[in-house]
C-alpha positions as CSV (number, residue, x, y, z in Angstrom):
1,M,0.0,0.0,0.0
2,H,1.3,3.5,-0.8
3,G,2.3,5.4,2.3
4,T,0.7,8.5,0.8
5,R,-2.7,6.9,0.8
6,V,-3.0,7.2,4.6
7,G,-0.1,9.5,5.4
8,W,1.9,6.9,7.2
9,T,5.1,5.2,6.1
10,L,5.3,1.4,6.3
11,P,8.1,1.4,8.9
12,S,6.0,3.4,11.3
13,V,3.0,1.1,10.8
14,V,5.2,-1.9,11.3
15,A,6.8,-0.5,14.5
16,L,3.4,0.4,15.9
17,T,1.8,-3.0,15.2
18,L,4.7,-5.0,16.5
19,T,4.7,-2.9,19.7
20,L,1.0,-3.3,20.2
21,F,1.1,-7.0,19.4
22,G,3.5,-7.5,22.3
23,A,0.8,-6.0,24.6
24,A,-2.2,-7.6,23.1
25,G,-0.7,-11.0,22.8
26,R,-0.4,-11.2,26.6
27,A,-4.2,-11.4,26.9
28,Q,-3.7,-15.1,26.6
29,Q,0.0,-16.0,26.5
30,T,3.1,-15.1,24.5
31,P,3.1,-16.8,21.1
32,N,5.6,-19.5,20.7
33,P,5.7,-20.8,17.1
34,G,7.9,-23.7,18.3
35,D,5.1,-25.2,20.4
36,P,4.1,-28.6,18.8
37,P,0.6,-28.9,17.5
38,R,-1.8,-31.1,19.5
39,D,-2.7,-34.3,17.8
40,T,-6.4,-34.3,18.9
41,L,-8.9,-31.8,20.2
42,P,-10.9,-32.2,23.4
43,D,-14.4,-33.5,22.8
44,E,-16.0,-30.8,25.0
45,P,-16.2,-27.1,23.9
46,Q,-13.3,-25.1,25.1
47,V,-13.6,-21.6,26.6
48,F,-11.2,-18.8,25.8
49,T,-10.9,-15.1,26.6
50,S,-10.3,-12.3,24.2
51,V,-10.0,-8.7,25.3
52,G,-13.3,-8.0,26.9
53,Q,-15.0,-11.1,25.5
54,K,-15.3,-14.7,26.5
55,F,-16.1,-17.3,23.8
56,R,-16.3,-21.0,23.3
57,V,-14.9,-23.2,20.6
58,V,-17.0,-26.0,19.3
59,A,-15.3,-28.6,17.2
60,T,-16.8,-30.8,14.4
61,K,-14.2,-33.5,14.0
62,G,-13.5,-36.2,11.4
63,L,-11.6,-34.1,8.7
64,S,-8.1,-34.7,7.5
65,R,-5.9,-31.8,6.5
66,P,-8.8,-29.5,5.6
67,F,-7.8,-26.5,3.5
68,A,-10.8,-24.3,2.7
69,L,-14.5,-23.9,3.2
70,A,-17.4,-22.2,1.5
71,F,-20.9,-21.8,2.8
72,L,-24.0,-22.7,0.8
73,P,-27.1,-20.5,1.0
74,N,-28.8,-22.9,3.5
75,G,-25.8,-22.7,5.9
76,D,-24.2,-26.0,5.0
77,A,-20.4,-25.9,4.6
78,L,-18.4,-27.4,1.8
79,I,-14.8,-28.2,2.9
80,T,-11.8,-29.3,0.9
81,E,-9.3,-31.8,2.1
82,R,-5.9,-31.6,0.5
83,A,-5.8,-35.3,-0.3
84,G,-8.5,-34.6,-2.9
85,R,-11.8,-35.0,-1.0
86,L,-14.7,-32.6,-0.9
87,R,-16.7,-32.9,2.3
88,I,-19.9,-31.3,3.5
89,V,-21.1,-30.4,7.0
90,R,-24.9,-30.3,7.2
91,G,-26.5,-28.8,10.3
92,G,-23.3,-28.9,12.2
93,V,-22.7,-32.6,11.5
94,L,-20.0,-33.9,9.1
95,D,-21.4,-36.2,6.4
96,P,-19.2,-39.3,6.4
97,Q,-19.5,-39.7,2.7
98,P,-17.3,-37.4,0.5
99,I,-18.8,-35.6,-2.5
100,A,-17.8,-37.4,-5.7
101,G,-16.5,-35.7,-8.8
102,I,-13.1,-34.2,-7.8
103,P,-10.4,-35.0,-10.4
104,P,-7.1,-36.5,-9.4
105,V,-4.8,-34.1,-7.5
106,L,-1.2,-34.1,-6.5
107,D,-1.2,-34.2,-2.7
108,L,2.3,-33.2,-1.8
109,R,3.1,-30.9,1.2
110,L,1.0,-27.8,0.6
111,K,-0.3,-28.9,-2.8
112,G,-3.5,-30.8,-3.3
113,L,-7.2,-29.9,-3.4
114,Q,-7.2,-26.2,-2.5
115,D,-9.9,-23.5,-2.4
116,V,-13.6,-23.7,-3.0
117,A,-16.2,-21.1,-3.8
118,V,-19.8,-21.1,-4.8
119,R,-20.8,-19.1,-7.8
120,P,-23.1,-16.1,-7.2
121,R,-26.8,-17.0,-7.5
122,F,-25.9,-20.5,-6.5
123,S,-29.6,-21.3,-5.7
124,E,-30.2,-21.0,-9.5
125,N,-27.0,-22.5,-11.0
126,H,-25.7,-24.9,-8.3
127,L,-22.1,-24.3,-9.5
128,V,-19.1,-24.9,-7.3
129,Y,-15.7,-23.7,-8.3
130,F,-12.4,-25.1,-6.8
131,T,-8.7,-24.9,-7.3
132,Y,-6.4,-27.9,-7.2
133,Y,-3.0,-29.1,-8.2
134,K,-3.3,-31.0,-11.5
135,P,-0.6,-33.7,-11.9
136,K,1.7,-33.5,-15.0
137,P,1.6,-36.9,-16.8
138,G,4.9,-38.7,-16.8
139,E,6.6,-36.3,-14.3
140,K,6.8,-37.4,-10.7
141,D,5.7,-34.8,-8.1
142,V,5.1,-32.0,-10.8
143,A,1.7,-30.3,-10.9
144,T,0.2,-26.9,-11.7
145,A,-2.7,-24.8,-10.3
146,A,-6.0,-25.4,-12.1
147,L,-9.5,-23.9,-11.7
148,A,-12.4,-26.3,-12.2
149,R,-16.1,-26.2,-11.7
150,G,-19.0,-28.7,-11.2
151,R,-22.7,-28.7,-10.5
152,F,-23.6,-29.8,-7.0
153,D,-26.5,-32.2,-7.0
154,G,-27.3,-31.4,-3.3
155,G,-26.4,-34.9,-2.2
156,H,-23.0,-36.5,-2.7
157,A,-21.8,-35.6,-6.2
158,L,-20.5,-32.8,-8.5
159,T,-21.6,-33.4,-12.0
160,D,-20.3,-32.0,-15.3
161,V,-16.9,-31.3,-13.7
162,R,-14.4,-29.7,-16.0
163,D,-11.3,-27.5,-15.9
164,V,-12.0,-24.0,-16.9
165,F,-8.4,-22.7,-16.5
166,V,-5.1,-24.5,-16.2
167,S,-2.1,-22.3,-15.4
168,D,1.4,-22.8,-16.8
169,A,2.9,-22.9,-13.2
170,W,4.3,-26.4,-13.3
171,C,6.4,-27.0,-10.2
172,A,7.7,-29.7,-7.9
173,T,7.8,-27.6,-4.7
174,P,5.1,-26.3,-2.2
175,S,2.6,-23.9,-3.7
176,A,-0.9,-22.8,-3.1
177,S,-3.9,-21.3,-5.0
178,R,-6.9,-19.3,-3.7
179,I,-10.0,-18.0,-5.4
180,V,-12.7,-15.4,-4.7
181,F,-15.6,-14.0,-6.7
182,A,-15.5,-10.2,-7.2
183,P,-18.7,-8.1,-6.9
184,D,-18.9,-8.0,-10.7
185,G,-18.9,-11.9,-10.9
186,K,-15.3,-12.1,-12.2
187,I,-13.0,-14.6,-10.4
188,F,-9.7,-13.7,-8.8
189,M,-7.3,-16.6,-8.7
190,S,-3.9,-16.7,-7.1
191,V,-1.0,-18.9,-8.4
192,G,1.8,-19.4,-5.9
193,V,5.5,-19.3,-6.6
194,P,7.5,-22.2,-5.2
195,I,10.8,-22.2,-3.5
196,R,13.7,-23.0,-5.9
197,G,13.1,-26.4,-7.4
198,R,14.3,-28.7,-10.1
199,A,15.5,-27.4,-13.5
200,G,12.7,-27.1,-16.1
201,T,10.0,-26.2,-13.6
202,S,8.8,-22.8,-12.1
203,Q,11.3,-20.7,-10.1
204,P,10.8,-17.7,-7.8
205,E,12.1,-15.3,-10.4
206,D,9.1,-16.2,-12.6
207,S,6.9,-14.1,-10.4
208,Q,8.4,-11.1,-12.1
209,N,7.9,-12.6,-15.6
210,P,4.7,-11.2,-17.2
211,G,4.8,-14.1,-19.7
212,S,4.2,-16.6,-16.9
213,H,1.3,-17.3,-14.5
214,V,3.7,-18.1,-11.6
215,G,3.5,-15.7,-8.7
216,K,0.5,-13.8,-10.0
217,V,-3.1,-12.9,-9.2
218,L,-5.2,-13.7,-12.2
219,R,-8.6,-12.2,-13.1
220,L,-10.9,-14.5,-15.0
221,N,-14.4,-14.7,-16.4
222,D,-16.5,-17.5,-14.9
223,D,-15.7,-19.7,-18.0
224,G,-12.0,-19.3,-17.4
225,S,-11.3,-16.8,-20.2
226,A,-9.5,-13.5,-19.8
227,P,-11.6,-10.4,-19.5
228,P,-10.7,-7.8,-22.3
229,D,-10.3,-5.0,-19.7
230,N,-7.5,-6.8,-17.7
231,P,-4.5,-4.6,-17.3
232,F,-2.1,-6.5,-19.6
233,A,-4.7,-7.8,-22.2
234,G,-3.3,-7.4,-25.7
235,R,0.2,-6.5,-24.6
236,P,2.9,-8.6,-26.3
237,G,4.8,-10.9,-24.0
238,H,2.1,-10.7,-21.2
239,R,-0.4,-13.3,-20.2
240,P,-3.8,-11.7,-20.6
241,E,-5.1,-13.3,-17.4
242,I,-2.7,-11.5,-15.2
243,Y,-4.1,-8.8,-12.8
244,A,-1.1,-8.3,-10.5
245,L,2.4,-9.8,-10.3
246,G,5.3,-10.1,-7.8
247,I,3.4,-12.5,-5.5
248,R,4.9,-15.3,-3.5
249,N,2.3,-17.7,-2.0
250,I,-1.2,-16.4,-1.2
251,L,-3.1,-18.3,1.5
252,G,-5.8,-15.8,2.1
253,L,-7.8,-13.9,-0.6
254,V,-10.9,-11.9,0.2
255,I,-12.9,-8.9,-1.0
256,H,-13.2,-6.0,1.5
257,P,-16.9,-5.9,2.5
258,Q,-17.1,-2.1,2.4
259,T,-14.7,-1.0,-0.3
260,G,-14.8,-3.9,-2.7
261,E,-11.0,-4.0,-2.8
262,L,-9.1,-7.2,-3.2
263,W,-7.0,-8.1,-0.1
264,E,-4.6,-11.0,0.2
265,H,-2.0,-12.3,2.6
266,E,0.9,-14.4,1.6
267,N,3.5,-16.5,3.3
268,G,7.0,-14.9,3.3
269,P,10.1,-17.1,3.1
270,M,12.0,-17.2,6.4
271,G,10.1,-14.3,7.9
272,G,8.1,-11.6,6.2
273,D,4.4,-12.7,6.0
274,E,2.5,-9.9,4.3
275,I,-1.0,-8.4,3.8
276,N,-1.4,-6.6,0.6
277,I,-4.2,-4.6,-1.1
278,I,-4.1,-5.9,-4.7
279,R,-4.7,-3.3,-7.5
280,A,-4.8,-3.8,-11.2
281,G,-1.4,-3.9,-12.9
282,R,0.7,-3.5,-9.8
283,N,3.9,-5.3,-8.9
284,Y,4.2,-6.5,-5.3
285,G,7.9,-7.1,-5.3
286,W,8.7,-10.8,-4.8
287,P,11.5,-11.9,-4.9
288,V,13.2,-8.5,-5.4
289,I,11.9,-7.0,-2.1
290,S,10.9,-9.0,1.0
291,Y,11.0,-8.7,4.8
292,G,12.3,-12.3,5.0
293,R,15.2,-14.4,3.8
294,A,15.5,-17.6,1.8
295,Y,15.5,-20.7,3.8
296,N,19.2,-21.1,3.4
297,G,19.7,-17.7,4.9
298,D,20.4,-15.9,1.7
299,L,18.7,-12.6,0.7
300,T,16.0,-13.1,-1.9
301,G,16.9,-9.8,-3.6
302,D,18.9,-6.6,-3.0
303,N,16.1,-5.1,-0.9
304,S,15.2,-8.1,1.2
305,G,15.8,-9.4,4.7
306,P,14.6,-8.3,8.1
307,T,17.6,-6.1,8.8
308,T,17.6,-4.3,5.4
309,E,16.9,-0.6,5.8
310,Q,15.1,-0.1,2.5
311,H,12.5,-2.7,1.5
312,T,11.5,-0.7,-1.6
313,A,12.2,-0.7,-5.3
314,P,11.0,1.5,-8.2
315,G,7.6,0.4,-9.5
316,M,7.0,-2.0,-6.7
317,E,4.3,-1.9,-3.9
318,E,4.9,-2.0,-0.2
319,P,2.8,-4.3,2.0
320,F,-0.1,-3.1,4.1
321,M,1.4,-4.9,7.1
322,I,3.9,-7.6,7.9
323,W,4.8,-10.3,10.4
324,V,8.4,-10.8,11.4
325,P,9.0,-13.5,12.4
326,S,6.6,-15.4,10.1
327,I,3.6,-17.2,11.7
328,A,2.6,-18.8,8.3
329,L,-0.6,-17.0,7.7
330,S,-3.5,-19.1,6.3
331,G,-7.1,-18.1,5.9
332,M,-8.5,-14.5,6.2
333,A,-11.8,-12.9,7.0
334,F,-13.2,-9.4,7.7
335,Y,-15.5,-9.6,10.6
336,T,-18.8,-7.6,9.9
337,S,-21.2,-9.2,12.3
338,D,-22.8,-7.7,15.4
339,R,-22.5,-11.1,17.3
340,V,-19.3,-9.8,18.9
341,E,-19.5,-6.0,18.8
342,R,-15.9,-5.6,20.0
343,W,-14.6,-7.6,17.0
344,K,-16.6,-5.8,14.3
345,G,-14.4,-4.3,11.6
346,S,-11.4,-6.5,12.6
347,I,-9.4,-8.7,10.3
348,F,-9.0,-12.3,11.4
349,V,-6.1,-14.5,10.1
350,G,-5.1,-18.0,10.9
351,A,-1.6,-19.3,11.4
352,R,-0.2,-22.7,10.7
353,R,3.3,-22.3,12.2
354,G,2.1,-19.9,14.9
355,T,-0.8,-22.3,15.9
356,Q,-3.2,-19.4,16.5
357,L,-6.0,-17.2,15.3
358,Q,-5.0,-13.6,15.2
359,R,-7.3,-10.6,15.4
360,V,-6.1,-7.3,13.8
361,A,-8.1,-4.3,14.9
362,L,-8.2,-1.3,12.6
363,N,-8.7,2.3,13.4
364,A,-11.1,4.7,11.6
365,K,-8.5,5.3,8.9
366,G,-8.3,1.6,8.3
367,L,-4.8,1.2,9.8
368,P,-3.8,-1.6,12.1
369,I,-3.6,-0.6,15.8
370,V,-3.8,-3.9,17.8
371,R,-2.9,-7.5,17.1
372,E,-4.4,-10.1,19.5
373,A,-3.3,-13.7,19.5
374,L,-6.1,-16.1,20.2
375,L,-6.4,-19.9,20.7
376,L,-2.7,-20.4,21.4
377,D,-3.5,-23.0,24.1
378,L,-5.5,-25.0,21.6
379,K,-2.2,-25.7,19.7
380,Q,-3.8,-26.2,16.3
381,R,-2.5,-25.1,12.9
382,I,-5.3,-22.9,11.4
383,S,-5.7,-23.2,7.7
384,E,-8.9,-21.3,7.1
385,V,-11.0,-18.5,8.6
386,R,-14.5,-17.6,7.4
387,Q,-17.5,-15.6,8.7
388,G,-20.6,-17.8,8.5
389,P,-24.0,-16.7,7.4
390,D,-25.0,-16.8,11.1
391,G,-22.4,-14.1,11.9
392,L,-20.0,-16.5,13.7
393,L,-16.4,-17.2,12.9
394,Y,-15.5,-20.7,11.5
395,L,-12.0,-22.1,11.3
396,L,-10.3,-25.2,9.9
397,T,-7.4,-26.9,11.5
398,D,-4.6,-28.1,9.3
399,E,-4.1,-31.4,11.1
400,T,-4.4,-35.1,10.2
401,A,-7.1,-35.2,12.9
402,G,-8.5,-32.0,11.5
403,A,-11.7,-30.2,12.5
404,L,-14.2,-27.4,11.7
405,L,-14.2,-25.0,14.7
406,K,-17.1,-22.7,15.5
407,I,-16.5,-19.7,17.7
408,E,-19.5,-18.8,19.8
409,P,-19.5,-15.6,22.0
410,I,-20.4,-16.2,25.7
411,P,-22.7,-13.4,27.0
412,A,-21.4,-11.4,29.9
413,E,-23.0,-12.5,33.2
414,P,-25.2,-9.9,34.9
415,P,-23.8,-8.6,38.1
416,T,-25.0,-10.2,41.3
417,A,-27.2,-8.4,43.8
418,A,-24.2,-7.8,46.0
419,E,-22.1,-6.4,43.1
420,S,-25.0,-4.1,42.1
421,A,-25.4,-2.9,45.6
422,Q,-21.7,-2.1,45.9
423,S,-21.8,-0.1,42.7
424,Q,-24.5,2.2,44.0
425,P,-23.3,5.6,45.2
């Protein structure tokens, strides 16, 4: 985000949010990304405390490595499992039978069945869109991000399933893909950039190559074609689907509920998770600029690394906010419900390495002022965060014994007669 947009420079925002996170995080405990995740969740609901608010966490178990969820108009939840299964929770109960129709996927580390979204006017068209990693025939562990759709029969099958878009991002290293429908019905799709891998497959530098889908946000029609008003449409040497470039690995992609802007967060390398506001034709810097380092300790570019004084380069955007060290962000939601008044207007993000849900409170100018770490004692990697149609938050845990978590506020207890008497003048 440009500093001139709100009159603050990024370093001042970073310094403020890091300082306030130190205070807010102590509402439960100090985050420790090294804490091992818990293999199983307790059967009974767990009670936690946020600043000024108690809440309970209710788990629906039986999932395995769930990645994403989408709500149907009736409140049922479609859930993807990275191994290639599409599940459904009906009335708070997980259906034991997966939904048929998902094509073969490459399930390798972060790859597999990825995001899921229902097309607008779902009650009329019954179309479900999903991203997955499509295996490359004849090449072990190589796959690319693809967008497919099918028609949900309301029971246990997707019919007429077909790919509508297949990217050129063939890789053999961890990568991710998210989707979201824009207010105009177009689809934004992210294509992650892997760490350096085998020769002949995608590399981090490809995120700066406008002739490649690697490390990009794409804008597509619902049939997978490129809209003619995309920023690079018709330009020689540019893929017409590209909306923005210089992206690493997006694991949260949402539309701002008030402004309609596209927001994303992406995992940095060793440090440097980011939230960005994505605008048409902009370059978000990876791997030239970054607040993290490569996993071998090297700088990813001349303007990278947590100790570098300048994380800028001509023609490249600065992030809205960062996390150093990284907590491996995954899942993102703007909270708009009145169910928890104190949380309204906050951003919620999950963390896989940090095993937490984090609330980011924004001020009237839309700037981050407080970060609050939640659910640390649960010790679960969080892969998804969504606000449900009932106004509650729902999470997925990235575990072999995974679960759908529902967060329910606990009303404040009225004061006792003795407490009321003491409060009288």
